[in-house]
C-alpha positions as CSV (number, residue, x, y, z in Angstrom):
1,M,-116.8,80.9,-98.1
2,K,-113.8,78.6,-97.7
3,L,-114.3,74.9,-98.1
4,V,-111.9,72.1,-97.1
5,S,-111.8,68.4,-97.4
6,F,-110.4,66.5,-94.4
7,Q,-110.1,63.3,-92.4
8,T,-110.8,63.1,-88.7
9,Q,-108.5,61.5,-86.2
10,D,-110.7,58.3,-86.3
11,G,-110.2,58.0,-90.1
12,R,-113.6,59.4,-91.2
13,K,-113.4,61.5,-94.4
14,S,-115.6,64.6,-94.6
15,Y,-115.7,68.2,-95.9
16,G,-116.6,71.5,-94.3
17,I,-116.4,75.2,-94.0
18,Y,-113.1,76.7,-92.8
19,T,-113.4,79.6,-90.3
20,D,-111.0,81.4,-88.1
21,E,-112.5,79.5,-85.1
22,G,-112.3,76.0,-86.7
23,I,-114.0,73.6,-89.2
24,V,-117.8,73.3,-89.6
25,D,-118.4,69.7,-90.6
26,L,-120.7,69.8,-93.6
27,G,-120.4,66.0,-94.0
28,K,-122.1,65.6,-90.6
29,R,-124.9,67.9,-91.7
30,L,-125.3,67.2,-95.5
31,G,-123.5,63.9,-95.9
32,D,-126.7,61.9,-96.6
33,R,-127.1,64.1,-99.7
34,F,-123.6,65.1,-100.7
35,H,-120.7,63.0,-99.7
36,D,-117.9,65.4,-100.7
37,I,-117.3,68.8,-102.2
38,K,-117.5,67.4,-105.7
39,S,-121.0,66.1,-105.3
40,L,-122.0,69.4,-103.5
41,L,-120.8,71.3,-106.6
42,G,-122.5,68.9,-108.9
43,A,-125.8,69.6,-107.2
44,N,-125.3,73.4,-107.4
45,S,-125.6,73.5,-103.6
46,L,-123.0,76.0,-102.5
47,S,-125.8,78.3,-101.3
48,L,-127.1,75.5,-99.1
49,A,-123.6,75.0,-97.6
50,R,-123.4,78.7,-97.0
51,T,-126.4,78.6,-94.6
52,Y,-124.1,76.7,-92.1
53,S,-121.3,79.2,-92.2
54,E,-122.3,80.7,-88.8
55,S,-122.5,77.3,-87.2
56,Q,-120.4,76.3,-84.2
57,P,-117.2,74.7,-85.5
58,D,-116.9,70.9,-84.9
59,Y,-113.1,70.7,-85.1
60,K,-110.0,72.8,-84.5
61,E,-107.6,72.9,-87.4
62,E,-105.1,70.8,-85.5
63,E,-107.7,68.1,-85.0
64,I,-108.0,67.2,-88.7
65,V,-105.8,66.1,-91.6
66,F,-106.3,68.1,-94.7
67,L,-107.1,66.2,-97.9
68,P,-106.8,67.5,-101.5
69,I,-109.7,69.9,-102.0
70,I,-111.2,67.7,-104.7
71,E,-109.9,64.2,-103.9
72,Q,-111.2,62.5,-107.0
73,P,-111.8,65.0,-109.9
74,N,-113.0,63.5,-113.1
75,K,-110.3,65.5,-114.9
76,I,-107.2,67.5,-113.8
77,F,-105.9,69.7,-116.7
78,C,-102.5,71.3,-116.1
79,V,-101.3,74.2,-118.1
80,G,-97.6,74.6,-118.9
81,M,-95.6,77.6,-120.0
82,N,-98.3,80.1,-119.1
83,Y,-96.2,83.0,-117.6
84,A,-93.8,85.2,-119.6
85,E,-90.8,84.6,-117.3
86,K,-91.3,80.8,-117.3
87,R,-91.4,80.8,-121.1
88,K,-88.1,82.7,-121.2
89,E,-86.5,80.2,-118.9
90,F,-87.5,77.3,-121.1
91,N,-87.2,79.1,-124.5
92,E,-90.8,78.3,-125.2
93,T,-92.1,79.8,-128.5
94,N,-95.4,77.8,-129.1
95,N,-98.3,80.2,-128.8
96,A,-101.0,77.5,-128.2
97,P,-101.8,76.4,-124.6
98,T,-99.5,73.6,-123.4
99,L,-101.7,71.0,-121.6
100,F,-101.0,67.8,-119.8
101,I,-102.9,65.6,-117.4
102,R,-102.5,64.8,-113.7
103,F,-104.1,61.8,-112.1
104,P,-106.1,62.1,-108.9
105,D,-103.9,59.6,-107.0
106,S,-100.9,61.9,-107.5
107,Q,-102.4,64.5,-105.1
108,T,-102.0,65.3,-101.4
109,G,-103.4,67.8,-99.0
110,H,-102.3,70.9,-97.1
111,D,-99.8,70.4,-94.3
112,C,-99.1,66.8,-95.5
113,R,-96.0,65.2,-97.0
114,V,-95.1,65.7,-100.6
115,V,-93.1,62.6,-101.7
116,K,-89.9,63.0,-103.6
117,P,-89.8,60.1,-106.1
118,E,-87.0,57.7,-105.3
119,H,-86.0,57.5,-109.0
120,S,-85.7,61.3,-109.5
121,N,-82.7,63.5,-108.7
122,E,-84.5,66.6,-110.1
123,F,-87.7,67.0,-108.1
124,D,-88.8,70.6,-108.7
125,Y,-91.3,73.0,-107.2
126,E,-94.0,74.9,-109.1
127,G,-96.5,77.1,-107.4
128,E,-99.8,77.5,-109.3
129,L,-103.3,78.8,-109.1
130,A,-105.9,76.0,-109.3
131,V,-109.4,76.6,-110.7
132,I,-112.2,74.4,-109.5
133,I,-115.2,74.0,-111.9
134,G,-118.6,74.4,-110.4
135,K,-120.9,74.2,-113.4
136,G,-120.0,71.9,-116.3
137,G,-120.3,72.4,-120.0
138,M,-119.0,71.9,-123.5
139,A,-118.0,74.7,-125.9
140,I,-118.1,77.3,-123.2
141,K,-117.6,80.8,-124.5
142,Q,-114.9,83.0,-123.0
143,E,-117.3,85.7,-121.9
144,D,-119.3,83.1,-119.9
145,A,-116.3,81.0,-118.6
146,L,-115.9,82.5,-115.2
147,S,-119.6,81.8,-114.3
148,H,-118.6,78.1,-114.5
149,V,-116.0,78.5,-111.8
150,A,-116.9,77.5,-108.2
151,G,-113.7,78.8,-106.7
152,Y,-109.9,78.8,-106.5
153,S,-107.1,77.3,-104.5
154,C,-103.3,76.9,-104.3
155,Y,-101.4,74.1,-106.0
156,M,-97.8,72.9,-105.7
157,D,-97.3,71.0,-109.0
158,G,-94.2,68.9,-108.0
159,S,-92.2,67.9,-111.1
160,A,-89.7,65.1,-111.6
161,R,-87.8,67.0,-114.3
162,D,-85.6,64.0,-115.2
163,W,-88.7,62.0,-116.0
164,Q,-90.4,64.5,-118.2
165,H,-88.4,63.3,-121.2
166,T,-90.1,64.5,-124.4
167,W,-93.4,65.2,-122.6
168,F,-94.7,65.9,-119.1
169,T,-96.8,62.9,-118.0
170,A,-94.1,60.7,-116.5
171,G,-92.7,63.6,-114.5
172,K,-96.0,64.8,-113.1
173,N,-97.8,61.7,-111.8
174,W,-95.7,60.2,-109.1
175,R,-97.8,59.6,-105.9
176,E,-98.3,62.5,-103.5
177,T,-96.4,65.0,-105.7
178,G,-99.2,67.5,-106.3
179,A,-100.3,69.4,-103.2
180,F,-103.8,71.0,-103.4
181,G,-105.2,73.3,-100.8
182,P,-105.6,74.4,-98.1
183,C,-109.1,75.7,-99.1
184,L,-111.4,76.2,-102.0
185,V,-112.2,79.9,-101.8
186,T,-115.5,80.6,-103.6
187,A,-115.3,82.8,-106.6
188,D,-117.5,85.5,-105.1
189,E,-114.8,86.1,-102.4
190,V,-111.9,86.2,-104.9
191,G,-113.2,88.7,-107.5
192,N,-111.0,89.1,-110.5
193,P,-108.7,86.0,-110.6
194,Q,-106.3,87.8,-112.9
195,E,-105.0,90.2,-110.3
196,L,-103.6,87.8,-107.6
197,G,-100.1,87.9,-106.4
198,I,-98.5,84.3,-106.4
199,R,-95.4,83.4,-104.5
200,T,-93.5,80.2,-103.7
201,Y,-91.2,79.8,-100.7
202,L,-88.6,77.1,-100.1
203,N,-87.5,76.8,-96.5
204,G,-88.6,80.4,-96.0
205,M,-86.8,81.8,-99.1
206,K,-88.9,83.3,-101.8
207,V,-88.2,81.5,-105.0
208,Q,-91.2,82.5,-107.2
209,D,-93.0,85.9,-107.3
210,D,-95.4,86.9,-110.0
211,N,-99.0,87.9,-110.6
212,T,-101.8,86.0,-112.3
213,G,-102.3,89.1,-114.5
214,N,-99.1,88.0,-116.3
215,M,-100.6,84.7,-117.5
216,I,-100.3,84.3,-121.3
217,H,-103.6,82.5,-121.5
218,T,-106.2,83.8,-119.1
219,I,-108.4,81.5,-117.0
220,A,-111.5,82.3,-119.2
221,S,-109.6,81.6,-122.4
222,L,-108.3,78.3,-121.0
223,I,-111.8,77.2,-120.1
224,E,-113.0,78.1,-123.6
225,Y,-110.1,76.2,-125.2
226,I,-110.4,73.1,-123.0
227,S,-114.1,72.8,-123.3
228,T,-113.9,72.9,-127.0
229,F,-112.5,69.4,-127.1
230,S,-113.4,68.0,-123.6
231,A,-116.6,68.5,-121.6
232,L,-116.0,69.9,-118.2
233,S,-117.9,68.8,-115.1
234,A,-118.3,70.0,-111.6
235,G,-115.2,69.3,-109.5
236,D,-112.8,69.3,-112.5
237,V,-109.6,71.1,-111.8
238,I,-107.5,73.3,-114.1
239,I,-104.0,74.1,-112.8
240,T,-103.1,77.3,-114.6
241,G,-99.3,77.2,-114.8
242,S,-96.2,78.2,-112.8
243,P,-94.3,81.5,-112.8
244,G,-90.6,81.7,-113.5
245,G,-88.0,80.9,-110.9
246,V,-88.3,77.1,-110.9
247,G,-85.3,75.1,-109.5
248,K,-84.4,73.5,-112.8
249,K,-83.3,76.8,-114.4
250,R,-81.5,78.2,-111.5
251,V,-77.7,78.3,-111.4
252,P,-76.9,76.1,-109.7
253,P,-80.1,74.1,-109.9
254,L,-82.3,74.1,-106.8
255,F,-84.2,70.8,-106.3
256,L,-86.4,69.6,-103.5
257,K,-84.9,67.3,-100.9
258,E,-86.1,65.4,-97.8
259,D,-87.3,67.6,-94.9
260,D,-87.6,70.7,-97.1
261,I,-90.6,73.0,-96.5
262,I,-92.4,74.2,-99.6
263,E,-95.1,76.8,-99.5
264,V,-97.4,78.4,-102.1
265,E,-99.1,81.7,-101.2
266,I,-101.7,83.4,-103.4
267,D,-103.5,86.6,-102.5
268,R,-107.0,86.0,-101.1
269,L,-106.5,82.2,-101.2
270,G,-104.1,81.5,-98.3
271,R,-100.9,79.6,-98.0
272,L,-100.4,76.0,-98.9
273,R,-97.6,74.3,-96.8
274,N,-96.0,70.9,-97.2
275,Y,-92.9,69.1,-96.2
276,I,-90.8,66.8,-98.5
277,A,-90.5,63.1,-97.6
278,R,-88.3,60.6,-99.3
279,E,-90.2,57.9,-101.1
280,A,-88.0,55.1,-99.8
281,A,-89.0,56.1,-96.3
282,V,-92.8,56.0,-97.1
283,A,-94.6,52.7,-96.4
């Protein structure tokens, strides 16, 4: 099953099941009980949502505006330096997971603008696999970790490199710089998340190409590590790191600019597409 968060043309926010024929509006059917995907997951009600998967779609894709899959996660953990090629590019030698935080209001949805910060001349792309927690917990063992995952999605972790300074927070939390979508693909449809091809395209040119099997720290080990010090809850998001090929380390550097098209494609999950807008032009 593929779940989306969206806004209708009259401004109503909802969520639903994405099908080839269109969007089945779960908010219309279940909204009195679960107002978004996060609350649906919190109630362990994916099976209930699945009963509507054969319903007649309420909207065509072009009739809705995509929102971030989880618009207001309690926590967004981001993992840095988690692919071998990326570590080589940045001369990373630390063996412990590199973690930083994104804030919910830094996100945007599929087919929406990603905003290049006015104060950055080094706005970079990073295609990543996002993990959406379905069942919370603390001190989760690695062998049990994937049973806590509701599903997976694509993420474009836009980075203002010239604002990362000695750490990542300032470079990662400008508004509408993290694109999340298009769908949450449930874990049962994905299978092994450590065998997915992941690719990033800038204006149609492939700029990143790797496989999640090349992660230094697997998804299960990251869940174990994070839940050791921070309880995870339904709807929390773990962004698992970017492959090599980022613009900062290219010669010459390749940074995002206004009107660029950036796309992140992951096997079995789909293709996240966004266009770059200039912050000064955004109201």
